[in-house]
C-alpha positions in Angstrom: 101.6 82.0 94.2 104.3 82.7 91.2 101.5 82.1 88.7 99.1 85.3 88.7 95.6 84.5 86.7 95.2 87.9 85.5 91.4 87.6 83.7 92.7 84.7 81.6 96.4 85.9 81.1 98.9 84.4 83.3 101.7 86.3 84.9 104.1 84.1 85.9 106.8 85.6 88.8 108.7 82.2 89.0 111.4 84.6 87.7 111.6 88.8 88.3 109.3 90.2 85.4 108.8 93.8 84.5 105.9 95.9 84.3 105.8 98.9 82.1 104.4 102.0 83.3 101.5 103.8 81.0 100.3 107.1 82.5 97.4 108.6 80.7 97.5 111.5 82.7 98.3 115.1 82.4 100.1 115.4 85.9 102.0 112.6 86.3 105.5 113.3 87.6 107.4 111.8 85.4 105.7 111.5 81.9 102.3 113.3 82.3 100.5 114.3 79.0 102.6 112.2 76.5 100.1 109.6 76.4 96.7 110.8 76.5 95.2 109.5 73.2 94.6 106.1 72.8 96.5 105.7 69.7 99.8 107.2 71.1 99.1 104.7 74.8 99.2 101.9 72.4 102.0 102.6 70.5 104.1 102.9 73.9 102.6 99.7 75.1 103.5 97.8 72.0 107.0 99.3 72.7 107.3 98.1 76.0 106.0 94.5 75.3 108.6 94.3 72.7 111.2 95.3 75.0 110.1 92.6 77.2 107.7 94.2 79.6 105.6 91.0 81.5 102.6 93.3 82.1 101.5 97.2 81.5 100.0 99.0 84.3 97.7 101.6 83.3 97.1 104.6 85.3 94.5 107.6 85.1 95.0 109.5 87.8 98.7 110.8 89.4 99.5 110.1 93.1 102.5 111.8 92.9 103.0 114.2 95.8 100.6 117.3 95.8 98.4 115.8 92.9 94.9 117.1 92.4 92.2 114.1 92.7 90.0 113.6 89.9 86.4 112.3 89.5 85.5 108.8 89.0 84.0 109.5 85.5 87.0 111.4 84.3 89.2 108.7 85.6 87.1 106.0 83.9 87.1 108.3 80.7 91.1 108.6 80.5 91.6 104.6 80.9 89.0 103.0 79.4 89.4 103.6 75.7 93.4 103.1 76.2 92.7 99.1 77.8 89.9 98.4 75.4 92.8 98.9 72.7 95.7 97.5 74.7 93.7 94.2 75.2 92.3 94.0 72.0 96.0 94.4 70.1 98.4 92.4 72.9 98.5 89.4 74.8 100.2 90.4 77.9 98.3 91.2 81.5 96.8 94.6 81.7 97.1 96.2 85.5 94.8 99.1 86.1 96.6 101.4 88.8 93.3 102.9 90.9 91.9 103.0 94.5 88.3 103.6 93.4 85.8 100.3 93.1 84.0 101.8 89.8 87.1 102.4 87.9 88.2 98.8 88.9 84.8 97.2 87.5 85.1 99.7 84.2 88.9 98.9 83.6 88.3 94.9 84.1 85.5 95.1 82.2 87.4 96.7 79.1 89.7 94.0 79.5 92.4 94.9 82.5 93.0 91.7 84.7 95.3 92.9 87.9 94.1 95.7 90.7 97.5 97.6 91.8 95.9 99.8 94.6 98.4 102.5 96.6 95.6 102.4 98.9 95.5 98.6 99.8 91.8 98.4 98.8 91.2 100.5 102.1 88.6 102.8 100.2 85.0 102.1 100.9 83.8 98.9 98.9 87.2 98.2 97.5 88.1 95.1 99.0 84.4 93.6 98.1 84.9 95.0 94.6 88.1 93.0 94.2 86.8 89.7 95.5 83.9 90.2 93.1 86.1 90.9 89.8 88.7 87.5 90.8 91.4 89.1 89.9 94.9 89.7 91.3 95.8 92.8 93.7 98.9 94.3 94.3 98.6 95.9 97.9 100.4 99.2 98.5 101.6 100.8 101.8 101.2 104.8 101.8 101.2 107.2 104.7 98.6 110.0 104.2 97.5 111.0 101.2 99.0 112.2 98.2 98.4 115.6 98.6 99.7 115.5 102.3 102.3 112.3 102.4 105.4 114.1 102.1 104.7 116.8 104.7 107.0 115.4 107.3 106.6 111.6 107.4 107.1 109.9 110.6 108.1 106.0 112.0 109.2 105.0 114.9 109.8 101.9 113.0 109.3 102.2 109.4 110.3 98.8 108.3 108.2 97.2 111.4 105.4 99.5 110.4 105.2 98.8 106.7 105.5 95.1 107.6 102.6 95.0 110.3 100.5 96.9 107.5 100.8 94.8 104.7 100.6 91.8 106.7 97.0 93.1 108.1 96.0 94.3 104.9 96.7 90.6 103.4 94.9 89.2 106.2 92.2 91.2 105.8 92.1 90.4 101.7 92.0 86.8 102.3 89.0 87.4 105.4 87.2 89.3 102.8 87.5 86.1 100.1 90.5 86.9 98.1 93.1 84.1 97.2 96.4 84.4 99.2 97.8 83.1 96.3 96.7 86.2 93.8 97.9 88.7 95.9 101.2 90.6 95.6 102.4 93.5 98.1 104.3 97.1 97.4 106.2 98.9 100.4 105.5 102.2 98.6 108.8 104.0 98.1 108.2 107.6 98.1 104.5 107.3 99.3 104.7 109.1 102.6 108.3 108.1 103.4 111.7 110.6 103.5 114.8 109.5 102.3 116.1 107.6 105.2 112.8 106.0 105.4 113.0 104.6 101.7 116.8 103.5 102.3 115.7 101.3 105.2 112.7 99.7 103.4 115.4 99.1 100.7 118.1 97.7 103.1 115.0 95.2 104.7 113.3 94.1 101.3 114.1 90.6 102.4 112.1 90.7 105.2 109.2 91.9 103.1 109.8 89.4 100.0 109.6 86.7 103.4 106.3 87.8 103.8 105.6 85.2 101.5 103.6 86.9 98.4 105.7 88.3 95.6 106.9 91.6 96.3 106.7 94.5 93.7 109.1 97.2 93.8 108.5 100.6 92.1 111.7 103.0 92.1 111.9 104.4 88.6 112.8 108.1 88.1 112.0 108.6 91.7 112.9 111.2 94.2 114.8 108.9 96.4 116.9 108.4 93.2 117.2 112.2 92.8 117.8 112.6 96.5 120.8 110.1 96.2 122.5 111.8 93.2 121.1 114.7 92.7 120.0 114.1 89.3 116.9 115.5 87.5 113.3 113.3 87.4 114.1 113.2 83.4 117.8 111.9 84.0 117.5 108.8 86.3 117.9 106.1 83.8 121.2 104.9 85.5 119.5 105.3 89.6 116.7 103.3 88.4 118.6 100.4 86.8 120.8 100.2 89.4 117.7 99.9 91.9 115.9 97.5 89.8 118.9 94.9 90.0 119.4 95.7 93.8 115.8 95.2 94.4 115.6 91.8 92.4 118.6 90.6 94.1 116.7 91.3 97.5 113.7 89.4 96.7 111.5 91.6 94.4 109.5 89.7 91.8 107.7 92.4 89.9 109.8 95.8 88.9 107.5 98.8 87.9 109.2 101.1 85.7 109.5 104.0 82.7 112.4 102.4 81.2 111.4 98.6 79.8 113.8 98.0 77.7 117.1 98.8 79.7 115.6 97.1 82.7 114.9 93.8 80.9 118.5 93.9 79.7 119.7 94.5 83.2 117.8 91.5 84.7 118.8 89.2 81.9 122.6 89.9 82.8 121.3 89.3 86.6 119.7 85.9 85.6 122.2 84.6 83.5 125.2 85.1 86.3 122.7 83.3 88.8 121.7 80.4 86.3 125.6 79.7 85.8 126.5 80.1 89.7 
């Protein structure tokens, strides 16, 4: 299950890898508006790959708390030119961060080879579309929708409920025709969860990794980190690196980050120590 065939481009998760975030949105919580033009987006993707990113995750619609939804046509307009440029210039797999079947189809046609869905293929048509496209998928847990997900999220047992949800979505995906070896899971830090919920999920990452498919963790610059240290969103590099290292130690295989170079260097230290142990 460690080799993902992303439309002919292989992502090897035998060892932990870094996924570089490329938001082509005007309103993402950290870097909104910086990479809207295809040329600017391509340059940033080139920098991330040069720094060691094994995959680029392109997103055209912000999923931050209280984000404003956009139309399918607008999302396609934002992501397709960027994906086409990256696919033509860089050899790494490209992920499309979307929940919408039409965007999935357009992105894969443009050169993407991986679907990163915060709604775990639950929108009408998403699951059958992913099966038809024959690319790996990441299934994420989110409680509620971005507009309201942080309004008093509540669980009786957040770890058990997230694990049960992800197991159910894996089962649904496999039953629909997805290959189990091409499924990744994400507990969805910050998506309908309080700081306490996020911390509990982090502590129990080994249980999530034990589900048996590769585990993606995305904590880069998130409010959970600011909630612990009090740092502003553009001043959370140290916190993000700490979280990445600890996540890998707890079984994560794909780390989704803004700061690729620093994360890659930190994970090289972790790998070297383990290799010598």
